[in-house]
DOSE-821463 format. One record per atom (N, C-alpha, C): residue number from 0; atom name; x, y, z. Coordinates in steps of 0.001 Angstrom, whole numbers, m for minus. Layout:
BEGIN
[roti NUM, CA, [X, Y, Z]]
...
END
This chain:
BEGIN
[roti 0, N, [107617, 104066, 136114]]
[roti 0, CA, [106741, 104769, 136132]]
[roti 0, C, [107817, 105953, 135908]]
[roti 1, N, [107031, 106965, 135300]]
[roti 1, CA, [107380, 108286, 135439]]
[roti 1, C, [106966, 109170, 135755]]
[roti 2, N, [107693, 110202, 136917]]
[roti 2, CA, [106855, 111290, 138125]]
[roti 2, C, [107143, 112568, 137242]]
[roti 3, N, [106188, 113573, 137408]]
[roti 3, CA, [106169, 114761, 137113]]
[roti 3, C, [106518, 115340, 138742]]
[roti 4, N, [107348, 116260, 138246]]
[roti 4, CA, [107570, 116774, 139813]]
[roti 4, C, [107756, 118397, 139574]]
[roti 5, N, [106188, 119123, 140176]]
[roti 5, CA, [106194, 120492, 140273]]
[roti 5, C, [106362, 121840, 141382]]
[roti 6, N, [106927, 122868, 141615]]
[roti 6, CA, [107131, 123327, 142690]]
[roti 6, C, [106826, 124894, 142413]]
[roti 7, N, [106395, 125466, 143472]]
[roti 7, CA, [106645, 126871, 142977]]
[roti 7, C, [108324, 127135, 143884]]
[roti 8, N, [107821, 128723, 144542]]
[roti 8, CA, [109392, 129491, 144928]]
[roti 8, C, [109617, 128757, 146088]]
[roti 9, N, [108524, 128037, 147052]]
[roti 9, CA, [108882, 127577, 148143]]
[roti 9, C, [109542, 125952, 147845]]
[roti 10, N, [109510, 125115, 147051]]
[roti 10, CA, [109609, 124259, 146768]]
[roti 10, C, [110773, 123906, 145858]]
[roti 11, N, [112071, 124409, 146108]]
[roti 11, CA, [112900, 124708, 145284]]
[roti 11, C, [113959, 123436, 145681]]
[roti 12, N, [114271, 123450, 147324]]
[roti 12, CA, [115295, 122405, 147779]]
[roti 12, C, [114865, 121643, 148158]]
[roti 13, N, [113229, 121144, 148630]]
[roti 13, CA, [113268, 119439, 148285]]
[roti 13, C, [112631, 119057, 147261]]
[roti 14, N, [112490, 119976, 146156]]
[roti 14, CA, [112337, 119324, 144573]]
[roti 14, C, [113998, 118620, 143959]]
[roti 15, N, [115177, 119505, 144887]]
[roti 15, CA, [116252, 118799, 144616]]
[roti 15, C, [116333, 117432, 145477]]
[roti 16, N, [115871, 117724, 146611]]
[roti 16, CA, [115934, 116571, 147470]]
[roti 16, C, [115208, 115111, 146542]]
[roti 17, N, [113902, 115733, 146176]]
[roti 17, CA, [113619, 114324, 145756]]
[roti 17, C, [114119, 114092, 144114]]
[roti 18, N, [114570, 114851, 143603]]
[roti 18, CA, [114871, 114571, 142443]]
[roti 18, C, [116330, 113611, 142723]]
[roti 19, N, [116958, 113645, 143605]]
[roti 19, CA, [118091, 112776, 144220]]
[roti 19, C, [117829, 111568, 144329]]
[roti 20, N, [116639, 111233, 145048]]
[roti 20, CA, [115622, 110104, 145645]]
[roti 20, C, [115396, 109385, 144514]]
[roti 21, N, [114579, 110110, 143193]]
[roti 21, CA, [114612, 109202, 141873]]
[roti 21, C, [115392, 109411, 140997]]
[roti 22, N, [116682, 109894, 141156]]
[roti 22, CA, [117365, 109167, 140327]]
[roti 22, C, [118686, 107784, 141133]]
[roti 23, N, [118585, 107980, 142271]]
[roti 23, CA, [119316, 106928, 143165]]
[roti 23, C, [118376, 105939, 142938]]
[roti 24, N, [117273, 105789, 142415]]
[roti 24, CA, [116248, 104736, 142362]]
[roti 24, C, [116008, 104143, 140883]]
[roti 25, N, [117168, 105537, 140107]]
[roti 25, CA, [116699, 105215, 138911]]
[roti 25, C, [114621, 105213, 137842]]
[roti 26, N, [114699, 106233, 138577]]
[roti 26, CA, [112813, 106278, 137982]]
[roti 26, C, [112820, 107954, 137295]]
[roti 27, N, [112356, 107882, 136482]]
[roti 27, CA, [112256, 108972, 135140]]
[roti 27, C, [111623, 109711, 136001]]
[roti 28, N, [112025, 111086, 135790]]
[roti 28, CA, [110793, 112257, 136041]]
[roti 28, C, [110854, 113197, 135233]]
[roti 29, N, [110315, 114062, 135364]]
[roti 29, CA, [109954, 115286, 134510]]
[roti 29, C, [109930, 116736, 135121]]
[roti 30, N, [110764, 117429, 134879]]
[roti 30, CA, [110615, 118799, 136118]]
[roti 30, C, [109336, 119686, 135050]]
[roti 31, N, [108539, 119770, 135855]]
[roti 31, CA, [107686, 120895, 135711]]
[roti 31, C, [107617, 122247, 136315]]
[roti 32, N, [108823, 122615, 137299]]
[roti 32, CA, [108537, 123479, 138461]]
[roti 32, C, [109391, 124825, 138286]]
[roti 33, N, [109491, 125416, 139009]]
[roti 33, CA, [109920, 126453, 139398]]
[roti 33, C, [111517, 126394, 140045]]
[roti 34, N, [112632, 127289, 138908]]
[roti 34, CA, [114005, 126899, 139815]]
[roti 34, C, [114471, 127890, 139923]]
[roti 35, N, [113646, 129136, 140043]]
[roti 35, CA, [114164, 130531, 140506]]
[roti 35, C, [113607, 131033, 141927]]
[roti 36, N, [114051, 131679, 142951]]
[roti 36, CA, [113156, 131939, 143763]]
[roti 36, C, [112371, 132887, 144160]]
[roti 37, N, [112061, 133665, 142750]]
[roti 37, CA, [111643, 134823, 142593]]
[roti 37, C, [110044, 134332, 142650]]
[roti 38, N, [108871, 135357, 143232]]
[roti 38, CA, [107801, 134805, 143944]]
[roti 38, C, [106455, 134560, 142821]]
[roti 39, N, [106243, 133389, 142595]]
[roti 39, CA, [105561, 133001, 141472]]
[roti 39, C, [104190, 132312, 141690]]
[roti 40, N, [103335, 132024, 141115]]
[roti 40, CA, [101812, 131151, 141194]]
[roti 40, C, [101982, 130005, 141403]]
[roti 41, N, [101673, 129100, 142530]]
[roti 41, CA, [101943, 128187, 142811]]
[roti 41, C, [100603, 127226, 141346]]
[roti 42, N, [99783, 127975, 141522]]
[roti 42, CA, [98463, 127210, 140536]]
[roti 42, C, [98916, 126859, 139169]]
[roti 43, N, [99893, 127452, 138475]]
[roti 43, CA, [100247, 127563, 137444]]
[roti 43, C, [101086, 126410, 137029]]
[roti 44, N, [101621, 125960, 138141]]
[roti 44, CA, [102967, 124925, 138247]]
[roti 44, C, [101600, 123539, 138484]]
[roti 45, N, [101184, 123467, 139422]]
[roti 45, CA, [99761, 122745, 139278]]
[roti 45, C, [98943, 122303, 138159]]
[roti 46, N, [98677, 123092, 137135]]
[roti 46, CA, [98259, 122738, 135955]]
[roti 46, C, [98764, 122339, 135211]]
[roti 47, N, [100154, 122854, 135126]]
[roti 47, CA, [101619, 122219, 134158]]
[roti 47, C, [101509, 120976, 134597]]
[roti 48, N, [101681, 120624, 135441]]
[roti 48, CA, [102197, 118717, 136124]]
[roti 48, C, [100912, 117897, 135670]]
[roti 49, N, [99313, 118612, 136195]]
[roti 49, CA, [98379, 117684, 135581]]
[roti 49, C, [98245, 117700, 134337]]
[roti 50, N, [98440, 118693, 133752]]
[roti 50, CA, [98207, 118301, 132362]]
[roti 50, C, [99042, 117367, 131689]]
[roti 51, N, [100218, 117652, 132183]]
[roti 51, CA, [100989, 116367, 131608]]
[roti 51, C, [100489, 115239, 132168]]
[roti 52, N, [100125, 114676, 133506]]
[roti 52, CA, [99507, 113218, 133700]]
[roti 52, C, [98141, 113423, 132812]]
[roti 53, N, [97371, 114220, 132694]]
[roti 53, CA, [96450, 113529, 131664]]
[roti 53, C, [96626, 113261, 130435]]
[roti 54, N, [97696, 114182, 129980]]
[roti 54, CA, [98120, 113993, 128683]]
[roti 54, C, [99601, 112852, 128487]]
[roti 55, N, [99368, 112123, 129130]]
[roti 55, CA, [100056, 110751, 129505]]
[roti 55, C, [101692, 111022, 129291]]
[roti 56, N, [102406, 112437, 129617]]
[roti 56, CA, [103908, 112799, 129265]]
[roti 56, C, [104592, 111937, 131164]]
[roti 57, N, [103809, 111541, 131849]]
[roti 57, CA, [104297, 110979, 133123]]
[roti 57, C, [103000, 110394, 133678]]
[roti 58, N, [103210, 109179, 134234]]
[roti 58, CA, [102333, 108337, 135235]]
[roti 58, C, [101590, 108954, 136182]]
[roti 59, N, [102347, 109763, 137040]]
[roti 59, CA, [102079, 110468, 138819]]
[roti 59, C, [102519, 111698, 138672]]
[roti 60, N, [102520, 112245, 139655]]
[roti 60, CA, [103114, 113520, 139793]]
[roti 60, C, [103386, 113512, 141692]]
[roti 61, N, [104298, 115051, 142428]]
[roti 61, CA, [104485, 115375, 143406]]
[roti 61, C, [104749, 116800, 142913]]
[roti 62, N, [103743, 117413, 144034]]
[roti 62, CA, [103294, 118900, 143898]]
[roti 62, C, [104083, 119488, 144891]]
[roti 63, N, [104626, 120729, 145220]]
[roti 63, CA, [105543, 121009, 146414]]
[roti 63, C, [104879, 122669, 146882]]
[roti 64, N, [104313, 123249, 147429]]
[roti 64, CA, [104435, 124499, 147520]]
[roti 64, C, [105003, 125076, 149299]]
[roti 65, N, [104557, 125828, 149983]]
[roti 65, CA, [104811, 126442, 151123]]
[roti 65, C, [104152, 125420, 152320]]
[roti 66, N, [102570, 124790, 152016]]
[roti 66, CA, [101868, 124304, 153032]]
[roti 66, C, [101959, 122619, 152382]]
[roti 67, N, [101400, 123087, 150680]]
[roti 67, CA, [100928, 121860, 149827]]
[roti 67, C, [99829, 121804, 150268]]
[roti 68, N, [99297, 122595, 150583]]
[roti 68, CA, [97973, 122784, 150376]]
[roti 68, C, [97267, 123754, 149487]]
[roti 69, N, [97986, 124614, 148903]]
[roti 69, CA, [97007, 125435, 147816]]
[roti 69, C, [97507, 124677, 146181]]
[roti 70, N, [98785, 123796, 146208]]
[roti 70, CA, [98628, 122870, 145370]]
[roti 70, C, [97808, 121633, 145541]]
[roti 71, N, [97128, 121141, 146393]]
[roti 71, CA, [96325, 120040, 146873]]
[roti 71, C, [94793, 120707, 146146]]
[roti 72, N, [94566, 121778, 146429]]
[roti 72, CA, [93270, 122518, 146085]]
[roti 72, C, [93233, 122963, 144639]]
[roti 73, N, [94559, 123680, 144306]]
[roti 73, CA, [94281, 123294, 142439]]
[roti 73, C, [94359, 122247, 141612]]
[roti 74, N, [95368, 121302, 141655]]
[roti 74, CA, [95296, 120112, 141215]]
[roti 74, C, [94107, 119565, 141464]]
[roti 75, N, [93327, 119251, 142559]]
[roti 75, CA, [91646, 118795, 142377]]
[roti 75, C, [90705, 119342, 141729]]
[roti 76, N, [90992, 120570, 141243]]
[roti 76, CA, [90269, 121116, 140322]]
[roti 76, C, [90114, 120497, 139063]]
[roti 77, N, [91209, 119919, 138356]]
[roti 77, CA, [91822, 119525, 137360]]
[roti 77, C, [91138, 117979, 137292]]
[roti 78, N, [90583, 117378, 135880]]
[roti 78, CA, [89925, 116318, 135293]]
[roti 78, C, [90483, 115527, 135510]]
[roti 79, N, [90556, 114121, 136050]]
[roti 79, CA, [91249, 112853, 136268]]
[roti 79, C, [92213, 112780, 136941]]
[roti 80, N, [92525, 114083, 137809]]
[roti 80, CA, [93627, 114234, 139211]]
[roti 80, C, [92583, 114091, 140423]]
[roti 81, N, [93518, 113122, 141428]]
[roti 81, CA, [93077, 112875, 142557]]
[roti 81, C, [94395, 113030, 143325]]
[roti 82, N, [94763, 114225, 144209]]
[roti 82, CA, [95555, 114880, 144515]]
[roti 82, C, [95741, 114487, 146075]]
[roti 83, N, [96347, 114257, 146779]]
[roti 83, CA, [96026, 114069, 147812]]
[roti 83, C, [97429, 115017, 148824]]
[roti 84, N, [97127, 115808, 149678]]
[roti 84, CA, [98110, 116543, 150968]]
[roti 84, C, [98546, 115272, 151829]]
[roti 85, N, [100091, 114867, 151582]]
[roti 85, CA, [100693, 113957, 152198]]
[roti 85, C, [101494, 114526, 153328]]
[roti 86, N, [101556, 114497, 154922]]
[roti 86, CA, [102443, 114549, 155425]]
[roti 86, C, [103491, 113172, 156270]]
[roti 87, N, [102811, 112081, 156342]]
[roti 87, CA, [103242, 111100, 156960]]
[roti 87, C, [103480, 110045, 155850]]
[roti 88, N, [104514, 109476, 155818]]
[roti 88, CA, [104866, 107791, 155218]]
[roti 88, C, [103267, 106850, 155185]]
[roti 89, N, [102669, 106692, 156186]]
[roti 89, CA, [101102, 106223, 156284]]
[roti 89, C, [100242, 106778, 155254]]
[roti 90, N, [99959, 108498, 155269]]
[roti 90, CA, [99193, 109017, 154529]]
[roti 90, C, [99771, 108537, 152813]]
[roti 91, N, [100558, 108882, 152819]]
[roti 91, CA, [101242, 108347, 151380]]
[roti 91, C, [100762, 107222, 150583]]
[roti 92, N, [100728, 105917, 151495]]
[roti 92, CA, [100582, 104601, 151565]]
[roti 92, C, [98989, 104656, 151331]]
[roti 93, N, [98481, 104826, 152275]]
[roti 93, CA, [96479, 105304, 152073]]
[roti 93, C, [96418, 105977, 151044]]
[roti 94, N, [96897, 107456, 150598]]
[roti 94, CA, [96498, 107641, 149382]]
[roti 94, C, [96768, 107067, 148007]]
[roti 95, N, [97681, 105929, 148059]]
[roti 95, CA, [97833, 105550, 147029]]
[roti 95, C, [96768, 104353, 146853]]
[roti 96, N, [96606, 103430, 147668]]
[roti 96, CA, [96015, 102660, 147803]]
[roti 96, C, [94772, 102650, 148341]]
[roti 97, N, [94399, 103412, 149115]]
[roti 97, CA, [92817, 103804, 149179]]
[roti 97, C, [91945, 104652, 148435]]
[roti 98, N, [92846, 105342, 147751]]
[roti 98, CA, [92165, 106780, 147001]]
[roti 98, C, [92649, 106893, 145510]]
[roti 99, N, [93846, 105730, 145641]]
[roti 99, CA, [94064, 106041, 143932]]
[roti 99, C, [95089, 107004, 143678]]
[roti 100, N, [95144, 108151, 144504]]
[roti 100, CA, [95799, 109184, 144055]]
[roti 100, C, [97072, 109136, 143130]]
[roti 101, N, [96894, 110030, 142157]]
[roti 101, CA, [97945, 110052, 140979]]
[roti 101, C, [98790, 111471, 141422]]
[roti 102, N, [98563, 112465, 142440]]
[roti 102, CA, [99379, 113156, 142649]]
[roti 102, C, [99407, 113425, 144082]]
[roti 103, N, [100788, 113451, 144815]]
[roti 103, CA, [100889, 113740, 146123]]
[roti 103, C, [101514, 115387, 146094]]
[roti 104, N, [100808, 115632, 146999]]
[roti 104, CA, [101653, 117321, 147377]]
[roti 104, C, [102044, 117400, 149004]]
[roti 105, N, [103095, 118337, 148748]]
[roti 105, CA, [103695, 117889, 149805]]
[roti 105, C, [104139, 119545, 150507]]
[roti 106, N, [104338, 119768, 151611]]
[roti 106, CA, [104803, 120870, 152112]]
[roti 106, C, [106086, 121569, 152176]]
[roti 107, N, [107140, 122142, 151964]]
[roti 107, CA, [108580, 122531, 151582]]
[roti 107, C, [109342, 121837, 152837]]
[roti 108, N, [108523, 121851, 154199]]
[roti 108, CA, [109490, 121269, 155059]]
[roti 108, C, [109210, 119921, 155586]]
[roti 109, N, [108728, 119192, 154712]]
[roti 109, CA, [108276, 117554, 154827]]
[roti 109, C, [109593, 116961, 155296]]
[roti 110, N, [109080, 115750, 156284]]
[roti 110, CA, [110010, 115025, 157224]]
[roti 110, C, [109896, 113742, 156416]]
[roti 111, N, [110616, 113080, 156784]]
[roti 111, CA, [110546, 111773, 156266]]
[roti 111, C, [110061, 111008, 155239]]
[roti 112, N, [111015, 112045, 154520]]
[roti 112, CA, [111161, 112210, 152848]]
[roti 112, C, [110902, 110784, 152237]]
[roti 113, N, [112097, 110375, 152176]]
[roti 113, CA, [112270, 108711, 151739]]
[roti 113, C, [111127, 108194, 151839]]
[roti 114, N, [110633, 107658, 152846]]
[roti 114, CA, [109861, 106773, 153134]]
[roti 114, C, [108376, 106939, 152645]]
[roti 115, N, [108327, 108841, 152756]]
[roti 115, CA, [107030, 109042, 151822]]
[roti 115, C, [106707, 108740, 150504]]
[roti 116, N, [108289, 108832, 149901]]
[roti 116, CA, [108331, 108939, 147997]]
[roti 116, C, [108147, 106780, 147986]]
[roti 117, N, [108947, 106216, 148825]]
[roti 117, CA, [108641, 105072, 148743]]
[roti 117, C, [107599, 104770, 148467]]
[roti 118, N, [106701, 105222, 149898]]
[roti 118, CA, [105250, 104489, 149761]]
[roti 118, C, [104303, 105053, 148527]]
[roti 119, N, [104312, 106522, 148188]]
[roti 119, CA, [103890, 106877, 147349]]
[roti 119, C, [104028, 105882, 146258]]
[roti 120, N, [105177, 105787, 145494]]
[roti 120, CA, [105676, 105256, 144631]]
[roti 120, C, [105657, 104078, 144503]]
[roti 121, N, [105299, 103223, 145172]]
[roti 121, CA, [105699, 101902, 145171]]
[roti 121, C, [104354, 100761, 145705]]
[roti 122, N, [103509, 101780, 145838]]
[roti 122, CA, [102157, 101003, 146787]]
[roti 122, C, [101144, 101004, 145532]]
[roti 123, N, [100387, 99795, 145448]]
[roti 123, CA, [99485, 100071, 144237]]
[roti 123, C, [98323, 100313, 144665]]
[roti 124, N, [97361, 100635, 144002]]
[roti 124, CA, [95386, 100810, 144313]]
[roti 124, C, [94859, 99475, 144503]]
[roti 125, N, [94451, 99557, 145625]]
[roti 125, CA, [93804, 98833, 146074]]
[roti 125, C, [92385, 98023, 145275]]
[roti 126, N, [92496, 96687, 145615]]
[roti 126, CA, [91120, 96211, 144503]]
[roti 126, C, [90260, 96132, 145383]]
[roti 127, N, [89974, 96253, 146651]]
[roti 127, CA, [88627, 96294, 147537]]
[roti 127, C, [87621, 96903, 146825]]
[roti 128, N, [86148, 96152, 146787]]
[roti 128, CA, [85309, 97173, 146040]]
[roti 128, C, [84789, 97905, 147431]]
[roti 129, N, [85257, 98196, 148464]]
[roti 129, CA, [84521, 99567, 149445]]
[roti 129, C, [85676, 100490, 148942]]
[roti 130, N, [86610, 100569, 148231]]
[roti 130, CA, [87453, 101749, 147733]]
[roti 130, C, [87083, 102211, 146642]]
[roti 131, N, [86749, 101085, 146034]]
[roti 131, CA, [86426, 101426, 144178]]
[roti 131, C, [84839, 102140, 144080]]
[roti 132, N, [84128, 101612, 145313]]
[roti 132, CA, [83173, 102627, 145564]]
[roti 132, C, [82586, 103799, 146099]]
[roti 133, N, [83703, 104030, 147354]]
[roti 133, CA, [84155, 105435, 147492]]
[roti 133, C, [84487, 106311, 146270]]
[roti 134, N, [85565, 106225, 145263]]
[roti 134, CA, [86244, 106732, 144306]]
[roti 134, C, [84900, 106942, 143196]]
[roti 135, N, [84301, 106159, 143059]]
[roti 135, CA, [83332, 105933, 142141]]
[roti 135, C, [82379, 107781, 142382]]
[roti 136, N, [81742, 107605, 143962]]
[roti 136, CA, [81351, 108419, 144339]]
[roti 136, C, [81852, 110160, 144254]]
[roti 137, N, [83081, 109853, 144477]]
[roti 137, CA, [83511, 111395, 144482]]
[roti 137, C, [83597, 111634, 142739]]
[roti 138, N, [84241, 110884, 141987]]
[roti 138, CA, [84195, 111150, 140635]]
[roti 138, C, [83038, 111484, 139928]]
[roti 139, N, [81965, 110940, 140772]]
[roti 139, CA, [80635, 111504, 140216]]
[roti 139, C, [80248, 112821, 141057]]
[roti 140, N, [81225, 113370, 141887]]
[roti 140, CA, [80696, 114968, 142076]]
[roti 140, C, [80759, 115944, 141391]]
[roti 141, N, [79908, 116954, 141275]]
[roti 141, CA, [79923, 117598, 140639]]
[roti 141, C, [80186, 118961, 140830]]
END
């Protein structure tokens, strides 16, 4: 699995911690994010990472901004993207298992980072019919 990472000016330090984790676990990654503290528009970075997923440059993505909310809203506007704002390891697991999220969004002050990353990266989507049915309904929303 290859992970895309994108951040705005708020997520630089958390991105460094994520890259350390990915490197330690021999997980390939691509940095779509900002590396300077100058104020930037998070939307541009969300679009870049999500296009990377849709163009098959990466398999899944992690977006970071001040709260994770703006990145989540922007990413969910892009075709084929299911982004989940994650605060806990359980939410990371459920976002992948039940919702088949291909993007996780995080706040710059995220705690329990390693467990959240473990759950998001290693959880496989559920094959349960109820989850498939709900995802089909979401995909058909206009």
